[in-house]
C-alpha positions in Angstrom: -18.2 -5.2 -124.1 -15.7 -7.5 -122.1 -16.5 -11.2 -121.8 -17.5 -12.7 -118.4 -14.6 -14.5 -116.9 -15.6 -17.9 -115.5 -12.7 -19.0 -113.3 -12.0 -22.6 -112.1 -10.7 -22.2 -108.6 -9.6 -25.7 -108.0 -10.2 -28.0 -105.2 -10.2 -25.3 -102.6 -6.7 -24.6 -101.5 -5.1 -21.6 -102.7 -2.0 -23.5 -103.8 -4.0 -25.1 -106.5 -5.0 -21.9 -108.1 -3.7 -21.4 -111.7 -1.8 -18.0 -112.3 -4.1 -17.1 -115.0 -7.1 -17.6 -112.7 -5.4 -15.2 -110.1 -4.6 -12.6 -112.9 -8.3 -12.7 -114.0 -9.5 -12.1 -110.3 -7.1 -9.2 -109.9 -8.5 -7.4 -113.1 -12.2 -7.8 -112.1 -14.4 -5.1 -111.0 -16.8 -7.7 -109.5 -16.2 -11.0 -108.1 -19.2 -13.5 -107.9 -19.0 -16.7 -106.1 -19.6 -18.8 -103.1 -18.3 -17.6 -99.8 -15.4 -20.1 -99.6 -14.3 -19.1 -103.2 -14.4 -15.5 -102.5 -12.2 -16.0 -99.3 -9.4 -17.3 -101.6 -8.8 -13.7 -102.4 -8.7 -11.7 -99.4 -6.3 -9.1 -100.9 -8.5 -8.2 -104.0 -10.6 -5.0 -103.2 -13.3 -5.7 -106.0 -17.0 -5.6 -105.4 -18.1 -9.0 -104.1 -21.4 -10.8 -104.8 -21.8 -14.2 -102.7 -23.7 -16.7 -104.5 -26.8 -18.0 -102.4 -29.9 -19.5 -103.3 -31.3 -19.3 -106.7 -28.9 -19.2 -109.7 -31.5 -17.4 -111.7 -31.2 -14.4 -109.3 -27.5 -14.4 -109.9 -27.9 -14.5 -113.6 -30.1 -11.6 -113.4 -27.6 -9.6 -111.4 -24.7 -10.4 -113.8 -27.0 -9.0 -116.5 -27.3 -5.7 -114.6 -23.4 -5.6 -114.2 -22.4 -6.4 -117.9 -20.7 -3.1 -118.4 -18.3 -3.9 -115.7 -15.5 -6.5 -115.5 -17.0 -9.7 -114.1 -15.4 -12.7 -112.7 -17.5 -15.6 -111.8 -15.7 -18.1 -109.4 -16.6 -21.8 -109.6 -15.3 -24.8 -107.7 -12.9 -27.3 -109.4 -12.7 -27.2 -113.0 -15.1 -24.7 -114.9 -15.8 -27.4 -117.5 -16.8 -30.4 -115.2 -20.3 -30.2 -113.3 -20.1 -26.6 -113.2 -22.2 -23.5 -113.0 -20.2 -22.2 -116.0 -22.6 -23.8 -118.5 -25.7 -22.0 -117.1 -23.8 -18.7 -117.5 -22.7 -19.7 -121.0 -26.3 -20.6 -122.1 -27.6 -17.2 -120.8 -25.0 -14.9 -122.2 -23.5 -17.0 -125.2 -20.0 -18.5 -125.7 -18.8 -15.4 -127.4 -19.5 -13.4 -124.2 -17.7 -15.6 -122.0 -14.2 -16.5 -121.2 -13.9 -19.9 -119.5 -10.7 -20.5 -117.4 -10.1 -24.2 -116.4 -9.0 -25.3 -112.9 -7.9 -28.4 -111.2 -10.9 -30.8 -110.4 -11.2 -32.6 -107.2 -11.7 -35.8 -109.3 -8.4 -35.2 -110.9 -6.7 -34.8 -107.4 -8.5 -37.9 -106.1 -7.2 -40.1 -108.8 -3.7 -38.6 -108.5 -3.5 -39.4 -104.8 -3.8 -43.2 -105.9 -1.4 -42.8 -108.8 -4.3 -43.8 -111.1 -5.2 -42.4 -114.6 -8.7 -41.1 -115.0 -8.8 -41.0 -118.9 -11.2 -44.0 -118.8 -13.1 -43.3 -115.9 -17.0 -42.7 -115.5 -17.7 -39.4 -113.8 -20.9 -38.8 -112.0 -22.2 -35.9 -109.9 -24.6 -36.5 -107.2 -24.9 -32.9 -106.2 -28.6 -32.3 -105.8 -29.5 -35.5 -107.7 -29.5 -39.2 -107.4 -27.6 -40.8 -110.0 -29.4 -42.7 -112.7 -26.6 -45.0 -113.8 -27.5 -48.6 -113.5 -25.3 -51.3 -112.0 -24.9 -53.0 -115.4 -23.6 -49.6 -116.7 -21.2 -49.3 -113.7 -19.8 -52.6 -114.4 -18.5 -51.7 -117.7 -15.9 -49.5 -116.0 -13.1 -50.4 -113.7 -13.0 -46.8 -112.2 -15.8 -44.5 -111.4 -15.7 -41.2 -109.6 -18.6 -39.6 -107.9 -18.9 -36.1 -106.3 -20.6 -37.3 -103.3 -23.5 -34.9 -102.5 -25.5 -35.9 -99.5 -26.3 -39.1 -97.4 -28.8 -40.3 -100.0 -26.0 -40.5 -102.6 -23.7 -42.3 -100.2 -26.4 -44.8 -99.7 -26.7 -45.1 -103.5 -23.0 -45.9 -103.8 -23.4 -48.4 -100.9 -26.2 -50.3 -102.7 -24.1 -50.3 -105.8 -21.2 -51.8 -104.1 -23.3 -54.7 -102.9 -24.6 -55.3 -106.4 -21.2 -55.1 -108.1 -19.7 -57.6 -105.6 -16.4 -58.3 -104.1 -14.5 -57.3 -107.3 -15.0 -53.6 -106.2 -14.1 -51.4 -103.4 -14.8 -47.6 -102.5 -12.0 -45.1 -101.7 -13.4 -42.0 -100.0 -11.2 -38.8 -100.9 -12.0 -36.1 -98.3 -11.0 -32.4 -98.0 -8.6 -32.8 -100.7 -5.5 -30.4 -100.7 -6.5 -29.3 -97.2 -4.5 -30.2 -94.0 -7.3 -32.4 -92.8 -7.2 -34.4 -96.1 -8.1 -37.9 -95.6 -8.1 -41.0 -97.9 -10.2 -44.0 -96.6 -10.8 -47.4 -98.2 -14.1 -49.2 -97.8 -14.7 -52.7 -98.6 -18.0 -53.2 -96.8 -21.3 -51.4 -97.8 -22.4 -51.4 -94.2 -19.4 -49.5 -93.1 -19.8 -47.1 -95.9 -23.4 -46.4 -94.8 -22.3 -45.8 -91.1 -19.5 -43.4 -92.0 -19.7 -39.6 -91.9 -18.3 -37.6 -94.7 -17.5 -33.9 -95.2 -19.1 -31.8 -97.9 -15.8 -31.9 -99.8 -15.8 -35.6 -100.7 -15.1 -37.6 -103.9 -15.9 -41.3 -103.7 -13.9 -43.6 -106.2 -15.6 -46.9 -106.9 -12.8 -49.0 -108.2 -12.1 -52.6 -109.1 -9.8 -53.9 -106.6 -7.2 -55.2 -108.9 -6.3 -51.5 -109.7 -4.8 -51.1 -106.3 -2.8 -54.2 -106.2 
């Protein structure tokens, strides 16, 4: 039985799709993914299943389709804060082929010409981060997949506690025409700002950008 392909689709723009990802999609009988990811492949005529609501329902659907060539599309990199691990746990590593993609966090750091090999990476999608200010203070660069307004407020509170040595850089709609990079030095201005769903917040020591 053919493994399930789990394909990282990058930060969202078609230019950031890896050739191996596109090849996997073209070979699939069934594409499974969020609507904006399925829209990256308008020319592919495979059956499409849009991911909505409960992931357990999607996993059950994948089980029923196991005899067909399945390609599961995930945002960013399939190994970083991804749905991929839910699928791997359900079907086993030997029954999954994971294809990496470009992470929005990777793009965010590249826009500032900063490395990210020593960064703390945090996801706030569907959760409030548990990292303490003392933990954050051990890092000079922190990336957060922003999530909702509650997560933004959490970052603003941490900015106050970390003091003037840190700033926030908001990286919005990365790789799209409306891409925006905004610095924030004030927690109040951060709380007042409106952010799109595709936002990465970088909490950085100010001396990194001198």
